[in-house]
C-alpha positions as CSV (number, residue, x, y, z in Angstrom):
1,X,0.0,0.0,0.0
2,X,2.8,2.4,0.8
3,X,4.4,1.9,-2.6
4,X,1.1,2.9,-4.3
5,X,0.6,5.8,-2.0
6,X,4.2,7.1,-2.4
7,X,3.8,7.2,-6.2
8,X,0.6,9.3,-5.9
9,X,2.4,12.2,-4.1
10,X,3.2,15.3,-6.1
11,X,6.5,15.0,-7.9
12,X,6.7,11.2,-7.6
13,X,7.8,10.9,-11.2
14,X,10.8,13.0,-10.6
15,X,12.5,9.8,-9.6
16,X,13.0,9.3,-13.4
17,X,15.5,12.1,-13.4
18,X,18.1,9.4,-12.8
19,X,17.5,8.4,-16.5
20,X,18.2,12.0,-17.6
21,X,21.4,12.0,-15.7
22,X,22.4,8.6,-17.2
23,X,21.7,10.0,-20.7
24,X,23.8,13.1,-20.0
25,X,26.7,11.0,-18.7
26,X,26.7,8.6,-21.6
27,X,26.3,11.4,-24.1
28,X,29.1,13.5,-22.8
29,X,31.3,10.5,-22.3
30,X,30.9,9.3,-25.9
31,X,31.4,12.8,-27.2
32,X,34.6,13.1,-25.3
33,X,35.8,9.7,-26.6
34,X,34.9,10.7,-30.2
35,X,36.7,14.0,-29.8
36,X,39.8,12.3,-28.4
37,X,39.9,9.4,-30.8
38,X,38.6,10.7,-34.1
39,X,40.0,13.2,-36.6
40,X,37.5,15.9,-37.5
41,X,35.7,15.1,-40.7
42,X,37.5,11.8,-41.3
43,X,35.1,8.9,-41.6
44,X,36.1,5.7,-39.8
45,X,34.1,2.8,-41.2
46,X,32.5,0.5,-38.6
47,X,30.1,-1.6,-40.7
48,X,28.6,-1.1,-44.1
49,X,26.5,2.0,-44.1
50,X,27.8,3.2,-40.8
51,X,30.8,5.4,-40.0
52,X,32.1,7.2,-36.9
53,X,32.7,10.8,-38.2
54,X,33.5,13.6,-35.9
55,X,31.6,16.8,-36.8
56,X,30.7,20.0,-35.0
57,X,27.1,21.3,-35.5
58,X,26.6,25.0,-34.7
59,X,22.9,24.7,-35.7
60,X,20.0,22.7,-34.5
61,X,18.8,19.3,-35.7
62,X,20.1,18.4,-39.1
63,X,22.3,21.5,-39.0
64,X,19.3,23.9,-39.2
65,X,20.7,27.5,-38.9
66,X,24.3,26.2,-38.8
67,X,25.3,28.9,-41.3
68,X,24.0,31.8,-39.2
69,X,26.3,34.4,-37.7
70,X,26.6,32.9,-34.2
71,X,23.4,34.3,-32.6
72,X,21.9,30.8,-32.9
73,X,24.2,29.4,-30.2
74,X,22.6,31.4,-27.4
75,X,19.2,31.2,-28.9
76,X,19.3,27.4,-28.8
77,X,20.8,27.4,-25.3
78,X,18.0,29.6,-24.0
79,X,15.4,27.6,-25.9
80,X,16.7,24.3,-24.6
81,X,16.9,25.5,-21.0
82,X,13.3,26.8,-21.3
83,X,12.1,23.5,-22.7
84,X,14.1,21.6,-20.0
85,X,12.3,23.6,-17.2
86,X,9.0,22.9,-18.8
87,X,9.9,19.2,-19.0
88,X,10.8,19.0,-15.3
89,X,7.5,20.7,-14.4
90,X,5.6,18.3,-16.7
91,X,7.5,15.3,-15.2
92,X,6.6,16.5,-11.7
93,X,2.9,16.6,-12.6
94,X,2.6,13.1,-14.1
95,X,0.4,10.6,-12.3
96,X,1.2,7.1,-11.1
97,X,0.0,5.3,-14.3
98,X,2.0,7.6,-16.6
99,X,5.4,5.8,-16.3
100,X,5.8,5.4,-20.0
101,X,5.4,9.2,-20.5
102,X,7.8,9.8,-17.5
103,X,10.5,7.8,-19.3
104,X,9.9,9.7,-22.5
105,X,10.2,13.0,-20.8
106,X,13.3,12.0,-18.9
107,X,15.0,10.8,-22.2
108,X,14.2,14.1,-23.9
109,X,15.4,16.1,-20.9
110,X,18.7,14.2,-20.7
111,X,19.3,14.6,-24.5
112,X,18.4,18.3,-24.4
113,X,20.8,19.0,-21.5
114,X,23.6,17.0,-23.1
115,X,23.5,19.1,-26.2
116,X,23.1,22.3,-24.1
117,X,26.3,21.5,-22.3
118,X,28.1,21.3,-25.7
119,X,26.7,24.6,-26.9
120,X,27.6,26.5,-23.7
121,X,31.1,24.9,-23.4
122,X,32.2,24.5,-27.0
123,X,29.8,26.7,-29.1
124,X,28.7,23.7,-31.1
125,X,27.3,20.2,-30.6
126,X,29.7,17.2,-31.1
127,X,28.2,14.7,-33.6
128,X,29.8,11.5,-34.6
129,X,27.3,8.8,-35.5
130,X,27.1,8.8,-39.3
131,X,24.7,6.5,-41.3
132,X,24.5,6.4,-45.1
133,X,23.2,4.4,-48.0
134,X,25.1,4.5,-51.2
135,X,25.4,8.3,-52.0
136,X,22.7,9.4,-49.5
137,X,24.1,10.5,-46.1
138,X,21.9,11.0,-43.0
139,X,23.1,14.0,-41.0
140,X,25.5,12.9,-38.2
141,X,24.1,12.8,-34.7
142,X,25.0,11.8,-31.1
143,X,23.5,9.9,-28.1
144,X,21.7,13.0,-26.9
145,X,19.9,13.2,-30.3
146,X,19.1,9.5,-30.1
147,X,17.6,9.9,-26.6
148,X,15.5,12.9,-27.8
149,X,14.2,10.9,-30.8
150,X,13.4,7.8,-28.7
151,X,11.6,10.0,-26.1
152,X,9.6,11.8,-28.8
153,X,8.7,8.5,-30.5
154,X,7.5,7.2,-27.1
155,X,5.3,10.3,-26.7
156,X,3.8,9.8,-30.2
157,X,3.1,6.1,-29.3
158,X,1.5,7.2,-26.0
159,X,-1.1,9.2,-27.9
160,X,-2.4,6.0,-29.4
161,X,-2.5,4.0,-26.2
162,X,-5.8,3.5,-24.4
163,X,-6.2,5.7,-21.4
164,X,-5.6,3.6,-18.2
165,X,-9.2,4.1,-16.9
166,X,-10.6,2.4,-20.0
167,X,-8.2,-0.5,-19.6
168,X,-9.0,-0.9,-15.9
169,X,-12.8,-1.0,-16.2
170,X,-12.8,-2.8,-19.6
171,X,-14.9,0.0,-21.3
172,X,-14.1,1.1,-24.8
173,X,-16.1,4.2,-25.9
174,X,-14.9,4.2,-29.5
């Protein structure tokens, strides 16, 4: 009974912040390794269609605004911090049955903060995962981007799941 009650208190889902911290640690660790072990712009083949390629992204996802005059660095820092505050507030408000959503929010938060660290410290985000098919190259990315993408995908899937009250009482009003 105490376990159920403890998960009903305000902020109970903040316990998922450990996942955000894990994402940040893994992201920053792999970026440091990539920076230390790879030569900028020099692809290192791993398997067919996948290279490790150290790149610096001064823009947003897929290098959006990378060619701007530098203002985008602080714009993206402020934006990511604002989104991160909103995500923590959202995480705090989640109910006991919203664990899937809590994990999604924690992944996005960890990824956002991992990339914010890069922008503040380096002025760019370190990318190194590079997939391609023949002459088509997917933009390079990192573990923070992966966590954000997985979290966003989980949120999209969550929109299609039955609400817990419908599952619990067996009703289906569709």
